[in-house]
Structures are given as C-alpha cells and as structure tokens.
C-alpha positions in Angstrom: 6.4 -14.7 15.6 9.3 -13.7 13.5 10.9 -17.1 12.9 12.0 -16.0 9.4 14.6 -13.7 10.9 18.0 -15.1 11.5 19.0 -13.4 14.7 19.5 -14.4 18.3 17.0 -12.6 20.6 19.8 -12.5 23.3 22.2 -10.7 21.0 20.3 -7.5 20.5 22.1 -5.1 23.0 21.9 -1.8 21.1 18.4 -0.8 21.6 16.4 0.4 24.6 14.0 -2.4 25.3 11.8 -0.3 27.5 11.2 2.3 24.8 7.7 2.4 23.1 7.5 0.1 20.1 7.3 1.9 16.7 4.1 2.2 14.9 5.2 0.4 11.7 3.2 -0.4 8.6 3.8 -3.1 6.0 5.2 -1.8 2.7 7.4 -2.6 0.0 11.0 -1.6 0.2 13.7 -1.4 -2.5 15.6 -4.5 -2.5 18.1 -5.7 -5.1 17.4 -9.3 -6.0 19.6 -10.3 -8.9 17.2 -12.8 -10.4 14.1 -10.6 -10.3 12.4 -10.0 -13.5 12.0 -6.1 -14.1 8.6 -4.7 -13.6 5.6 -5.9 -11.3 5.3 -9.7 -11.3 2.3 -11.3 -12.9 -0.4 -12.6 -10.7 0.4 -16.0 -11.9 4.0 -15.7 -10.3 2.7 -14.6 -7.0 2.3 -17.5 -4.3 0.7 -17.3 -1.0 3.5 -19.0 1.0 2.4 -17.8 4.5 -1.0 -17.4 6.4 -1.1 -13.8 5.2 -3.5 -13.3 2.3 -2.7 -10.0 0.9 -0.2 -9.4 -2.1 2.5 -7.7 -0.2 3.1 -11.0 1.7 3.0 -13.2 -1.4 6.3 -14.9 -2.7 7.3 -13.7 -6.2 8.3 -16.9 -8.0 10.2 -15.0 -10.6 13.0 -14.4 -8.1 13.6 -18.2 -7.9 15.0 -20.9 -10.2 12.5 -23.2 -11.6 13.4 -26.1 -9.1 12.9 -23.6 -6.2 9.6 -22.4 -7.7 8.2 -26.0 -7.8 9.5 -26.7 -4.2 7.8 -23.5 -3.0 4.6 -24.7 -4.6 4.9 -28.1 -2.9 5.3 -26.3 0.4 1.8 -24.9 0.0 0.5 -28.3 1.3 2.7 -28.1 4.5 0.5 -28.8 7.5 1.0 -30.1 11.2 0.3 -33.8 11.6 0.4 -33.6 15.4 -1.6 -31.7 17.9 1.4 -31.3 20.0 3.5 -29.7 17.2 4.5 -26.8 19.6 6.7 -29.2 21.6 7.0 -32.3 19.2 10.3 -33.0 17.3 10.3 -30.8 14.3 10.8 -33.7 11.9 7.6 -35.3 13.3 5.5 -32.2 13.5 4.6 -31.8 9.8 3.8 -33.8 6.7 7.3 -33.8 5.2 7.1 -37.0 3.3 3.9 -35.7 1.5 5.7 -32.6 0.5 8.8 -34.4 -0.9 6.6 -36.9 -2.7 4.7 -34.0 -4.3 7.9 -32.3 -5.2 9.4 -35.5 -6.7 6.2 -36.0 -8.7 6.6 -32.5 -10.3 10.3 -33.3 -11.0 9.3 -36.4 -12.8 6.7 -34.7 -14.9 9.0 -31.9 -15.9 12.1 -33.9 -16.3 14.3 -31.3 -14.8 17.8 -32.6 -14.5 18.8 -30.0 -11.9 16.1 -31.1 -9.5 17.9 -34.6 -9.3 20.7 -33.1 -7.4 20.4 -33.1 -3.5 18.9 -29.8 -2.3 19.5 -28.1 1.0 17.6 -25.4 2.8 18.0 -23.2 5.9 15.2 -23.6 8.3 14.3 -21.4 11.4 12.1 -22.9 14.2 10.8 -20.6 16.8 9.3 -22.2 19.8 7.7 -19.9 22.5 5.4 -19.7 25.5 3.4 -16.4 25.4 2.7 -14.3 28.4 -1.1 -14.5 29.1 -1.2 -10.7 29.4 0.5 -10.1 26.1 -1.0 -7.9 23.5 -1.6 -10.4 20.7 -3.0 -7.6 18.4 0.2 -5.7 18.5 2.3 -9.0 18.2 0.2 -9.7 15.1 0.8 -6.3 13.6 4.6 -6.6 14.3 4.9 -9.8 12.9 3.0 -8.7 9.6 5.5 -6.0 9.2 8.6 -8.1 9.7 7.1 -10.7 7.3 6.9 -8.2 4.5 10.4 -7.1 5.3 11.5 -10.8 4.9 9.6 -11.3 1.7 11.2 -8.1 0.1 14.6 -9.5 1.1 13.9 -12.6 -1.1 14.5 -16.3 -0.7 11.8 -16.9 2.0 10.1 -20.0 0.6 7.6 -20.8 3.4 6.3 -19.2 6.7 4.0 -21.2 9.0 2.7 -20.4 12.4 0.3 -22.2 14.8 -1.9 -21.3 17.6 -0.8 -21.3 21.2 -1.9 -24.4 23.1 -3.5 -24.4 26.7 -0.2 -23.6 28.2 0.6 -20.8 25.8 3.2 -22.8 23.8 3.4 -22.4 20.1 5.6 -23.0 17.1 6.4 -20.9 14.1 8.8 -21.8 11.3 10.3 -20.6 8.1 12.1 -22.3 5.2 14.7 -20.3 3.4 16.6 -20.8 0.3 19.9 -20.3 2.2 21.1 -18.7 5.3 22.3 -15.6 3.6 18.7 -14.8 2.6 17.7 -15.2 6.1 20.4 -12.9 7.3 19.2 -10.2 4.9 15.6 -10.6 5.8 16.3 -9.9 9.3 17.8 -6.5 9.0 15.0 -4.1 9.0 13.1 -2.0 11.7 10.2 -4.4 11.7 12.5 -7.2 12.8 13.9 -5.1 15.7 10.4 -4.1 16.8 9.4 -7.8 16.9 12.5 -8.8 18.9 11.7 -6.1 21.4 8.1 -7.2 21.8 9.2 -10.9 22.1 11.4 -9.9 25.1 8.3 -8.3 26.7 5.6 -10.5 25.8 6.9 -14.1 25.8 7.9 -16.0 29.0 10.0 -18.3 27.0 11.5 -18.6 23.4 13.9 -21.0 21.8 15.3 -20.7 18.2 16.5 -23.8 16.3 18.6 -23.5 13.2 18.3 -26.5 11.0 19.4 -27.8 7.6 16.7 -29.6 5.5 18.1 -32.0 2.9 16.1 -33.5 0.1 17.1 -36.3 -2.2 14.5 -36.7 -5.0 16.2 -39.6 -6.5 15.2 -41.6 -3.3 12.2 -39.4 -2.3 14.0 -39.0 1.0 14.5 -36.1 3.4 16.3 -35.3 6.6 17.0 -32.6 9.1 20.2 -31.9 10.9 21.6 -29.1 13.0 22.7 -26.2 10.9 26.5 -25.5 11.0 28.0 -22.5 9.5 31.1 -23.2 7.3 34.4 -22.1 8.9 35.6 -18.6 7.9 37.6 -18.5 4.8 36.2 -21.7 3.5 34.5 -22.1 0.2 
C-alpha cells in the first residue's frame, strides 16, 4: 500500500490519527508537467504500469523522454520470481535481468545513443504485515486514490504489489524517474489518508529507499541504498 509515496510514516505528526478517514475518490488533478503534450493523450501513449486497469491509473508516456518510455514498457514484464518475495532481498525478488535484457534489446533496435549512458532510478520498497482484522476493502480504496495522485504528479514508471502471505506479510514497490517525482507524488490528501490507515491496519511496516542503476552497454544492473546529495551540492 502506497509505496510510491516518498514519506516516512513516522514523520507524520500534524494529523489526528484517530479521526475518521476521508471518503476520497480517484480523480485527475491539475498538475504542471513540463514535458506533457497539450491535450488528452492518445490511447497509444497510455501504458498500464500498475495492477490498476482503468485509464486514470495509466502512465502517460508523452510525459517521458524516449529512453524512459521504453524502460517503462520493459517494466510491464516485471514479475516476482520467488514465492517469499515479501521477505526476500529485493534484488532477488524480481526478474531484473529479464527486464534489463528486454530494455537493452529495444535500445539496440532503435540505436538511441542516449540510452547507452548509465541510468539511475529512485525505488521505494514497502514491506508490511497486515493486521488480520484490517479493512482490506478500505485499504484498497485508499491505495487507489493515492495511486492516482502519484500518477498525476508524473514520473511514476511502475507500481507493483503482491498478496499477503500466510503470516500477513507483503511487499509493494514503485520505480520512479527520480526522487523529486516521488516527493511530488506524495503530497496529496490521498497519501495522508493512506498513511493514517497504515498506522491503524498494519502491525509492522518498513520502507526502503534504493537506487536502481542500469548500464545497457554491459546489460548489467545493481541496487544500492539511496543517499541524498548534501545540501548545496549540484
């Protein structure tokens, strides 16, 4: 639930966590995205980049550079390769090599010089253990609303979530163009409502912030802990 949001659940102090959760509904908001083509996007430019199947959840490829468009398309094939993905090391939980190989093949076909430069992405990993008495319908509704907010903010390339195991443990994850996009995507009321619900309905949660690095020249990839640049650095 809500791993696409770059906030620490323990840092939300300005809200009454015992207050009723708002009845929010998904809906497009007015977000300024510099690279967006004016007017409604063509259906050919909309990509299902999450488990959600309605258009307001789709990624608008026209907001991305061509290399990022093609990487997002490669991420459509992302799938768990271990049944214990909820607790397994993140680098071992998914078919990363297959994704990078597919992306590299696209680059070879299109001869896009900019794709030969190393690429870096901001990744949020949300590990949780749900309370057996949690209202999963409400959690799903809140997640849906927060996801639309994140999509509207721009730069969310992939959202994936699994199913709680027999112990209630689960993993959800998002791949962002950069951390600034993640911060922007986590600023809406849907995000706040999702955090409030997580405090009530999860017995445990843990957020990892990772950097995914890809080098298409060697078809290699790696994960490392995300470290923010020091203030004032360029």
